N, C-alpha and C positions, 0 to 999 in steps of 0.2 A: 430361841433354842429351848426354852423351858415350857413349851406348851403341852408337854406330856406329863402325866401324873407321876412318872418315875424319874423325872429329871431331864437332863440334857439329851438331845437327839444327836447321837454320835455322827450320823451322816452329815448333819448340818455343821457340826463342829470340825469335821475333817475336810469340809469342802474348800477347795482352792481354785483360783482362777488364773488362767495363763496371762502373762505379760510378755512384752518383747524380750528377746535375747535370753531365752532359757530361764526366765524368772517366773515364779508363781507367787500369788498373794493369797493370804488368808486373814482371819481375825483371831487374835488371842483371847482366851477366856480366863476367868479368875481361877486360880488354883488354891489360894489361901494366903493369909498374911499380906494381902494387898498386891501380890504379884501374879503374873500369868502362870498357867499350868504347864510345866515343862513336858509332861507326857503328851499333851496335845501338840506342842510344837514339834516334838520328835516324830509323832504320828503323821503330821502334815508333811514333814520333810520326806518321809517314806512315800507318801502319796505323790509328791512332786517328782521324786526320783522315778517312781513307777510310771508316771505319765511320760517320762522321757524314754522309757524302756518297757513298753507295754507287753511285749511278746514273751518275756521271761519272768517267772515268779521270784520274789525276793528270797534271799538265802540268809542274810544277816544284816544287822545295822549296829553301828558303833557311834554313839552320840556323846558329845562333850558339851556340858552346859557351861557357858562362859560368862553370861550376865543375865540378870533378871529382866523380863519384859513386862510391859504394862498390860493389864487386862483391858478387853473391849477396844483395843486399838489394832491397826493393821500390822501384819508382819509379812516379810517377803522371804522367799526361799530361792536362792541363786544356785542353779544346778550346773555342774560341770561333769562331763563324761571323762573319766580318767583312762578307762580302757574298755573296749568292746570287742571281745574275741569270739571264737566259734561256739564256746560253751558258757563263758563267764562274761559278765559286765560289772564294772566298778564305777560308781558315781559318787561325787562329793556334793553335799548340800550345805550351803552357808545360810543360816537364818538370821535376819537382821530386823531391827525395828528402829526407825528414826536415826539410821546410821550407826546404831549400837549393835555390835556383834554378839548375839545372844546364844547361838547354838551352832556347833559344827558336827556334821554327820557324814559318815562314809557308809554307803549301802552297796551290797553285792547282790547280784542276780545270777541265777544258774538255770540253764535251759532244762535240766533234769536228765540224769544219766544213771545207768545201772552201776552200783558201787557197793562195797561192804557197808553194813549198817553199824553205827556206833552208839545209837541211842539206848539209854538204860530202859529196862522194861517198866511199864506203868505199875505203880504200887497197887497192891491188892486192897481195894477200899470198897465200901458199900456204895449204893446208888445215892445221888444227891439228896433225895428226900429223907434219907436217914440222918442228915445233919441239919442243925439249926442254921438259920440265916446269920451271916456274919455282918453285924451292923456297926462294928467299931469304926469311928471316925478319928483318925489321928489328929492330935492337937494342931491347930493352925490350918487344917485342910477344909476347903469349901465342900460341904456334903454333896453338892450337885455333881461333882466329878466322879462320885462313887455310886450314887443312888441309881444310876442307869444300869448297873450290874446286879444280878442276883448272885451273891457270893456265899458259898458254903465252905467253912473252914473244916478240913479233915484232920490235920495234925500240924503241930508246931514243935520242932525239935531244935533245942539250943546246944545240948551237950555234945562234945566230941570225944568223950571218955570211952565210948564203946566203938570207936573207929568210925563213927558216923560224921556228919557235918551239918552245920545249921541249915535247916530247910523248913519250908512250909508247903503244905499241899492243900489245894483248893479245888472245888468244883466251881466253875464260872460260866455264867450265861448272860448275854446281853438281853435286857428286858424287852427291847423293841425288835425291829426288823433291820438287819444290816444289808439286805439285798444279796445279790449273787456275785458281786465283784470280789474276787479273792484278796485284792489289795486292801479293801476296806476291812476285811476280817483280820488281816495281818496288822493293820494300823490299830485296830481295837486291842489286840494283844500288847502292842507297844504302849498304848494308853494305860492298860491295866498294870503293865510291868512297873511303871513309875509309881503306881499306888501300892505295890506289894514288895518289889525287890529291895528297896531301902530298908524295910522292916525285917526282911530275912537277914540282911547284913547285920542289923543290930543284935540278932540272936547270938552271934559269935561272942558278944560281950556279956551275955547273961550268965549268972552263976547258979 
């Protein structure tokens, strides 16, 4: 997976293989401190759920990390369809390694309908080239899980005194080719979320 100058090939790291009885298998990679990268496991869980429901795009994923996994060893994703209706599907994915329950995810899919929009407007920022590359590697993190992204940090806001909330804004681009499969692009976002969202949470405690 490391034959590229910019690090891991995400398409390789996200690849899963079908097994009998709604089970999919993949290989865990090092995240840091000797354990597997949770963002990859969650991203693979989405890929397994998507494989069971290919006609609808993913809407959300809620993942609970239950136990550390070992890097460079097989993991399995057991998929259960909780509900499949006319517009929504809800699936649960249990990720295990050597009998150890490592991750539990619930993934929802929606066929797409016209509805009111609730998304906040995009912040007014400059184009990516106006910002320096963000090369920070959090302590204990394997650099390989980050180097495959070109990350440009736009802002980091910790204070809530002005009625704001802790947030970080990035420009983000994968350095390679993710192909045309929308599920892979969604999985790449889940991968990056595990690299960024925990640090956004930490901003709430900055003074």
